Structures are given as C-alpha cells and as structure tokens.
N, C-alpha and C positions, 0 to 999 in steps of 0.2 A: 441829751447833747444836741445841739442844732444840727441841721444838715449841712450848714456852712463848714462845719467842722470835719466834713467826710473827706475832703482834699487836703486837710492839714496834716502831713505826715509826721509833723513834729509831735503830735499829741497821738496816744492809742485811740483806736475807734473799734468797738467790736463788729459793727455793721460793715465797715470797711474791710476787716479781716474776712469776714464770712463771704462777701462778695468776691474778693480776691482768691480766696480759696476755690469757690464755685467756678470761676473763670478758668483757673489753672486746670480744674479737672475736665471742664469742657474742652479746652485745648488739647489735652492729652488724649481725651477720647477721638477727638477729630484726627489727630496724628497717627493714632492707632488704626482708625478706619481707614484711612489715606494707604498707610502701609500694608495693611490686608488686603485691598482690593486691587493694589498695584504690583504686589509680590509675584514672582514667578510661578506659573501653575494655577493662578486664580483667574477668575473672569475679568477680560480685559478688552477694551474696544481696539486694542492696536495688533497688527498682524506681525509676528516675528519675520525676520528677514528671509529664514529658509522656507517660508510659506508664501503662497499666491491668496490664499483665504484661510478663514477659521470659520468651521461649520460646528456651531454649539461646542466651541471651544476645542475642537479637533482640527488638526491643520491638513490643508492640502498642500502638500510639499511641492516646490518650486521645482525639483527635479523631476517627480512624477509628471507634473504638468508639462514640462518641456518634452518629456519622452513620449507622452499622449498625443501632443500636437503634432510633433515630428511623423508619429506614426499614421496619425489620422490624415493628415495632408501631405503625405509622403514628400517631404521637402525639409532642408535645415531649418532650425527655429527662427533664423535671423531672416529667412526669407518668407515666413508666414505672416500674413496680414493681420492687422490688430482685430478686424472683425472675425477672422477666423479663429484667433487665440481666445476671443472672448466666447465664441461658441464652445471651444474646448473646455474653458473654465466654467461655463455654464453646465456644460454635461458632467462634469467632474464633481461639481456642487450637488446637482441633481442626484447623482449616483451616491454621494456620501449621505445625503437625505435619506434615500432610500435604504441605504445599508443600516443607518442608525434607526431607522422605524423598524427594520427587520429584527435587530437586537431587541429593541423596545418590547416587541411583542412575541419575543422569544421564537421566532421563525424556525431555527435549527431544531428546536424540540418536537416538531411535528411534520416538518417538510422533509422527506427522505432525500430528495436532491440537494437541498441546503445542507443537510447532514453530511452526505456524502462528499460535496464540495468543501465544507470545512475540515472534515478528517483528512481528505487528499491534500489541502493546502497545508495542515499542521504536518503531516508526514513529508511533505515536500520541504518545509522549512527544517525540520530535524534532520532529514537526509542531505541538506544542500551542501554541507562540508564534505560529505562522502562523495556526492556527485562531481564536486569540483576537484577532488584530488585525483591525480593521475598515477596508478600504481607503476612501479619500477619494473624493469624486466625481470629483476632478481624475486622480486615478490610475486609476479605471476607465475616464474618458474617453480618456486616453493610451493605455491598454491596447486599447481599442476600436479607435483609429486604427491602432495598429500591426499589428491582426489583423484589419482591416475585411473581408478577402476571406473570413473564416470565417462572417461573420454575413449570411447571404442565405437565402431560402426554397429549398427543392429544387427542382431542374428536374424536369420531367415529361414522359415520352414515351408516344406510342403508336405501336408500329413492328412490321414484320414482318422476319425474317430469312430470305432466300430464298437456296436454295444451287444453283449450277450445277455440272455436272461438269467444264466446261472454261471457260477464260477468255474465249474468243471468245463462247460461248453466253451467259455472263453479261454481256459487254458489249452484246450484242444485246438481252437481256432489259432491262438498265438503261436503254437508249435507248428501247424500247418503253414502259416504265413513264413515263419523262419525256414522253413524247409524248401520256399518257393513256390508255393501255391499262390495264384492272382488273388488279388483283393477281391475282386468280384466274385471268383468262384468260391472264397471262403464265406462270403455273405450268403450265397446260396446254400452251400453244404451245411454250414452250422446255424443257418437261420439267424444270422446277425442284422442289425441295422445300423445305418451310418447316421450320427446323432445330428449331422448338419451343421455342427459348430463352426468348421472351418470351410464349408461350402459357401462358393458366391453365386447368389441369385439362384440357388438350387441346382447348380452345375456340381457334377461329381467330383471334378478335379477342381480344388480351390486355387490353383495357381500358387502364387508365393504370399506368404503371410508373415508379416514381423513378428519378432519375439514379443514385443510388448502386447501385440494384438491377441496372441496365442494366451498370454498371461491374463488378459481381460476378459476372454471368452470361456477360457477353461476353469474348472474348478483347481484350487492350489496343488492337491495331490497330483493331478493330471498335468499341470504345468510342471510341477518339480521332476515328475517322470520323463515328459518330453525333452526337456532342456539336457537330460543326460543322454539322451539317444542320439546316435549318429545316423547318417543317411543309410536307409535300407534295414535298419533295425526295427524290432517291434518290442512294445511294453509289455509286462506280464499283466493280467486283467486288474483293472482298480476299481474298487467298490465305490458305488454311488447309490442315491435314492432311486435312479431308474435303471438300475442294471450294473453290468460289469463292462468297463471302458478298456478297449485294447488300442492304444495308439500305434498305428503303422506310420512310420516316418518315411516318405518317399525321398525327401532332402532336407538337409539341415546344414546350413552355411552359419558357421560360429562368428560371433563377433570379432572383430579384429581392433586390436589396440591402435590408438591414433598417436602419433608423435605429437610433441609440444607444438611444432610448426604448423601440423594439421589441424590441430584443435584451439590454434592461438586466439580466435575470436571467441569461442564459447567460453574459454578460460577467462578471457577479460571479463565478459557478462556475467559469469557465475561468481567471479571475484567481487564485482560490484554488488551483486545481488545480495551476497552473503554480509558483506560489510554493511549494507544499509538494513538488512534483517537484524544484525547485531546492536546496530544504533537505535533502530524502532523497539526492540525488546528492551535495552537499557531505559529508553524514554517511559515505556510503559511501566516499568518496574519503579521508576521514580514517581510517576503520576499517582500509581496505585498506593506507594508509600505515604502519600499526603493527602489520599482521598478518604473519604468516609463511605464505605461501600456495605449495604447491607443487602442480603440476599433472601428471598422467599425460604421457609423450612424445608421443603422439598428439594432444595437445591444446595444445601449446606454441605452436603457430603456427596 
C-alpha cells in the first residue's frame, strides 16, 4: 500500500496502527515518569512551604530557621536584616551537610562523643512528655506515702573501730568498755588497735560521720551492728579477715523522718526521675523486642 494511504483513516493500514500504538505507549511512559518524579516524597527542585531549603531532599524547616536566627542575633525575626538571615541559612545548610556526612560515614559507630550525644538525644525525646507533665499535689502526696522511708535526715555517728587479735580478748575489751573503762585505756590494757576507718586525717576522734559514710567504709556485718547501737554502747566482737572488731559508739543520732512539706522538692524530683526511668525501660523493651541481638557464647548465660 502506498505511503499516501497512511493518513486515509477510511482505509485500514497496519503501519499506521503500529505507529499509533507506539506513540500511545510513549505518551504513557512520559506521563508515568512525570507523575513519578513530581509525586510527594520524590526528588524535586521545589521547596515546600514549611521549609526554607532542601539539602539532599531533607528539609531545613522554616520554624527552626526563624528560631536559630532570633537566637543568633538576639532580635525578633522581623528586625533581622536579609544579610543576617542569609548567614543563618548558610550555617544551617552547612550543618545539615556535615550531619548527613556523619551519618554517611557511620560516625556514631566509632565516635564515643557522637554516640553519647545521640543516646542522650533519643532519651530526651522519649522522656519529653514526662518532663512536660506537671504532677498534681495528690500524685506527689501519694508518691511520698509509698516511699516514706526514703525521706528522712541522715543518721550521724561518732565512733571508734577497735581491733583485737583474738575473740576472747575482744570480748574482755568490750566488757571493760561497757563497765566504763576509757577507750584509750582499753587499747593499752588489751593490746587493741584502731582500724582507722573512721578517723579523719589520722586524728583519734573522727568527729561526726554520716550514716552513708559508715556504710561505705565498714564491712556489712560491722555496719549492721553499728546502726543498732545507741550513743555510749559497744558491740560484741565481729569477725573479720584482720581480727575481731569492737565498735564503740560515742554518739549516734538516728535519722529523723521528714514531713511531706520538708521533703517536697525531693519528692518532686524523685517522682520525675522514676517516671522517666519507667518510660526509658518501656522504650528499651520495645526496641529489644524488634531488634536482632546476638551475644558472644561466653555472655549467653
């Protein structure tokens, strides 16, 4: 059939049909490509209204830009000159580029400072709601009642820790101290020595020492014995690796419970800390539940 028949639509023409089919397919591909590259979330040359810049398809938000400009130049945004705004925008674009580069080279995996900052940022985000919420007085009172034993003044000691070589000598020394023999006299008579645990800079009389400091310096059995003693009392000898210890309590002021009003500030802080700890634990449970974690054989049990 002659080429002149190509545009004669009254007559069937195979070549014309194939050309039209190809043209239709090409138009379809062009339309699909346009839709793909202009759809939301795909690479585009435009900047959305909520942003002032796009850096590798990541938005520099207009709200962040305004906040940073006002902070940088200590003035309302309307009063900040265009040149100053451009400087802020340049700084933010540079910062975004550096941040993206850090992620690209996996900087958090080997820089401990970056890891710490990243962990702190995630924890701050997770606990943001807790930090923003203000507990009611009723909630704080209930928390205080549930943890009442935490709110008291610190106990205070003045005591000596005398060490005997044998149990029998220790018992004889304890009996003598209870009968009124002075500590220094008992040291000489029974051949005792002071462990020095509760001495200050080598002085014989330690002065006052808080309960928590006694707990930190003494072995557990010695601390448990000391906290039961009142002023002027002496413990039975307590076995230890270096001998038999006799605790002579010169003074023991017991902790005094604090009322809610006295402990209010600490109650508020503890309430917030506990709430944050619960949120953090729940978040870690969630993250562990969706993570694939493998441990070395020696740490499996």
